[in-house]
N, C-alpha and C positions, 0 to 999 in steps of 0.2 A: 503495499499499500505505498503508493506516494506522500510527501509530507503533507501536500496541500489538501489530500481528500483525505489523511488522518486527523487534520487541523478543524476539517470541513464537519468528520460525524462527531468529535469535538464540540464542536459549537449546538450540531444540532442536539447533543445529549444535552447540554447545560441551559441550551433555549428552553427544551421542553421538562426539566425540573424546576426550572425558574418561573413557568408559567403555573405549576402546578405547586409551587411555595407564596405566588401573588396569591392565586384562590383559596389555600388553606390558610393565608394568615390574616384573610380578609374576615374569614371565618372567625378565625380567631378574635381580633378584633372589637368581630360585632356581639358577640358572647361571654366575653371572658368579665368578669365580676366586675363593676364598678366599686365597689366597697373598699374602704382604705385599707390596707395590710396591717397586720399589730405591730409591725414594724416604725419608727418613726418615720413622717413624709419626709420627704425629700423637698427640697426649695423649688418651690415654681418656677421662678425669676431662671432657675438654673436648668429644668425640666424643656422648660418654652424656649431657651437658646438649644439646648443639645438636638431639641427637634428638628428645629429651623435647618441648622448646621447638619443634620443627616440627610435634611431633604435637599441641602444643596448639596451634597455629593453624589447622592441620588441622580440631580440634573445633572453633575460635570461626565457622571460615569453613562449616562441615558447618551450624551452629546457625542461623547468616543466611540460608543455601538452603532450608534447613527451614521458615524462616519467610514468605521471600521466596516460595517455591514452595506456599505453601498449599495442596492441593486445592482445596479450598473458596472461595477467594479468591487466586487466585494473581498477582502481579505481577514481569510477566518484567523489566520496565526495572530491577528492584530486584537482579534474581538476576544481572547481566551482569558485573558487576566484580566480586562475589564468584567466578562460574566461571573467570575469570582466574587472582582467587587461587589458586584450588584447584589448577589445573593447575602452577602455581611451584613450589606444596608439596608436591604430586604427585614433584614430579621433585627435590624436594630430599630429600624422606624417603629415596628410592631412593637418590641419590648419599652420602649419609650413612649408611646401612645395608651400603653396601660399603665404606666404611671401616673395619668392624670385621673385620679380617680375623684370620687365625690367628695371627697374633703374640700378640693379646689373650687368645686360645683360642679353641678351636672349638664348645665346648660353649655358649661365649658366645653365639658368632657365631649359632651355632643357635639360640638362642633369639630373638637380633635378628631374623634373620633370618624365624619363624615368626610374629612377632611386627608386620611389617611387611604380610607377604603376607596375614595378617587385617585389616588394617585399608585396605590396598587392595582387598581382594576383596569387603569391607563398603563401601567407599566405592562401588564400580563396583556393588552392588547397590541402593544411594542413589540413586545418578542415572539409574540405567536406570527407576525408578519414576519420578524427577523427571521424565524423559524422557513416559511416558505421559502424567504431569499435562498438559505443554506440550503433546502432542495434544490432549487432549479430547475423545478418543474414549470414553474409560472415565469413566463417571459419578463423580466428587468423591466418594460415600459409601462407594464398593469400593477407595478408593483412601488413603483418611486411615489407617486402622489400620495399612498395611506403611511406609505414610507414617511414620508416630511409631514405630513398632517399628523400623526401618531406621535412625533418625535415633539412636533410643536405642542401638541394636547399636555404633556406631563411638564414641559416647560412653560406653557402658560400657567398651568395649575400651580405649581411652586414659585413662582414669581410673581404669580397676586397671592401667596400665600407670606411673603417676604415684605409686600407691600406694607403702604401705611394703612388701607382698611385690610389688612390679610389677616390671619391667623391672632386671634386676642391673645392679649399679654394675661387677663384672670376671668372672673365670674362674670364683675359688672359689663367689662368691655364685651362681652360673650352676648349678655343681656343687651344690652343697649342696643350690640347689631341686629340679634333677635327683635329687638321693637322696631327699630328701623326697617328690618323688610317688612314686617305686617304693618307697620305705618300704609308703607307704598301699597301694598295689597289691598285694605280699607280705601285709598283715595282712590283704588280701580273700581271697588265695588261702588262707591259713591257716584261712579262718572256712569256705570252701569245703569245705575236709576236716572241720571241725567236723560240718559240714552231712550231708556222705556218711556220720554216724557217728550221725546222728539219725534214734531210728525214726521209720519212715513214721507219716504221721498227729499228729505233734505239733508239727509245724513249719509251716506255708503256704510256707514260702520252703527246706523242705528238698528235699533230690535225689530224694527217692521220687515223683516225679512230674514230668513230661515239662518242660523249663522251658528258655529259649533263652540263649545265650550273647553278651555284645556283639554280634555278629557276624551274629543271628538263629539260629545252625546250634542244631537243635536237642539237646538232652544225653541220653544213656541215663539212660529209668527202670527201667532193671532193678536190684533191687533187692542188697543186696551177700551172698555166701553169707559163712557166718562163718570161715570162712579170707582171705577177701577182708577183712572187718572186722579182722582181727588185721592183713595187711600194713599196712590204712590206719593202724591204730594204731600201729605201728611206726615206719613212714613218717613222721607226723606228728612224732614226737619228734626226730627228724631234721630235719623241716622248722622246727620249734620254733627250735632252737641256731641253723639259720644263718639265719634271719629276726632271732633275736637278734643276730649278731655284724655283719650289714648295719644293724642298727638302731646298735650301739654305734660303728661307724664312722663316724655322723653324727654320734651326740652327743659322741663323744669325740676323733676326728681330726681330723674335718673342720669347725674350727672358729680363728677367729686365733690363741688361747692358744696352741695344739698345734703350728702351723705356724713356729715359731720357728727350728727346722731345717730344716726341709723345704724352707719360702721362698727360703730361701739358694743351692737350688738353681736352675745353671743353667735344665735340664729341668723346672723348678716346672710353669707352666703345661701343657707336653707331659702331666705324668706325670698332672695332675687332668683332662686331657680321661680317659686313659685308664683312670684308675680310676671316669669317669662312665659309660664305655663296659662296664665292668663291673658296674656299679650295672643297666644294662639285660640284661646275660648274667642277671643272680641273677634278675631277672624271669622271661626267658625259659624259662632253665632248671627253674624253679619250677615254672609253667605245667605243661612238660612232664611235669613227675612227676606233677602233678593230672590231668592227663588220662589218664595211664597208669591211674589208682588208682582211673576209674570201672569198672563193671562192665560187661563180662567182662574179667580181669586178664589181663597175661601178665607172668607174673615176672622175666622176661628182658627185656621192656622196662622193665619201672619199674628195675632192675637198671641198664641203659643210660644211662638220663635221670639217676639218684643219682649217677654217675661225670659225667657232662658239670656237674651241680652243683656236686661234687668239684673238678672242675678250674678251674671259676670261683673258689672257695675259695681253690686253692691258690696261683693269677695274683694273684688280690687282693692276697694272705696276699705276695707278691715284690714288689708293687710298691708297698705301705705301706710294704716295709723297704728297699726300694733308692730309694724320693721320701724317706726319713724322716722318715714320717707317725708312724711305730711308735717310741716309746723302744729305745734299743737294749739286746740285753743284756747282764743284768748282768756277766757275763764276760769281754765285748765290751767294755764300756763302758770303755777303761783312764783317760777323761780326768775321767772322776766323781769320783775323788778327790781332783784337784789342783783340780777344779769347786767341789768342796764344803767348800776352804779359803778359797774367793774370799771377799773382804769383800762382803757383803751377799745371796751366795749363799741362795737360799730351799730349807730344810732338807724342807720342805713339800712346795714343789712337785716337789722330788726323789721323794719318800717316792709323791705320786701319779702320776710317771710310770713309777716300776716297780711300782705296784699296775697301772696300766693296761696295762704290758707281762705283768704275769703273767696278768690276765683276758685276756689276746688270746692267747697260748700254748696255755692251758687250754681256751679254749673250740676254737680251730683242733684240736686233739690229741683233744677229742671228739669233735670231725666228722669227723676221721680215723678214731677208731675205732666209730665209729657205721656207718660208711658201709664201711667193711671188715668189720664183724658182717652188716652187710645184703647186701652182695657175696654173700659165702657161701651165704646163706639162698638167699637168690632165685637164685643158680646153680645149687641144690641140689649 
């Protein structure tokens, strides 16, 4: 057997093994226990730095392999050492990801697991295409575009993870990111309500014609009756206020300056995770309402879905109060007078805290009143 054939055969065996390793590692990372170990937890900043460093190593190894296994002129001998290194880095990234336990936050852990799985699956696709290159049965011209695309996909994933909006440094940042993503979805939902009210024929994107949602399901094209249109308008006002509440939680409460009191709580990390789950429930409950508003409507179904969203806002209010995210009400803040007499106390900060509390109290009160009014109307 020639040296070239031997190197080709080694590459084929290693690529097959790496593909299987990627799949096995994905399964491990998805199912590994998220509970903290009995030994002392490592430093989060160090784990985070190590994780990004391993991703960088994978990035450079994939680049080397992409060049060595160029479909038009592969150099199999040059790929053997990088393939061995890739095995080490896949094992390392899997091990490092498992260190992000719930001690650091479930939201952060979920983000890490998602990113790791994406990288592993992208790498699996890349090495499987490289296996086709080493096989030699497929014309290079048919493999080149896919080779470049799969290489670029890994590069893009890792570049994004290392960027300013990349892998979150802690659970607070992960929750803020999740809240921001959900905020965008809620804005899309509000626009969908506006589309429902758009007269047929004035907008190509209106719901006056059949269209498909993200799952490929055909949405109803039935026009709204006058009565249904009035319901949509009334519910739209309600959704506008609940969306605004969601936005202001992100803008005013989920940021470092507003978390001085909350972060001192022993349950700070777990409370953040609960708040993150409430954001997902905001989206689910809002989507449920919007789906009920397509024709034909059932007022009782609309009322039930409004109640679900109302329960989400109530639970969110409780969590924000208990976790210390919301400034205390004026009548309950017995220490505020003493705090204001301390040297260096900021009257501006105190006034801002009172204004924030007043805004949230007013908003939540308005949500309760709107929901009560709509419930009476829709339940007839």
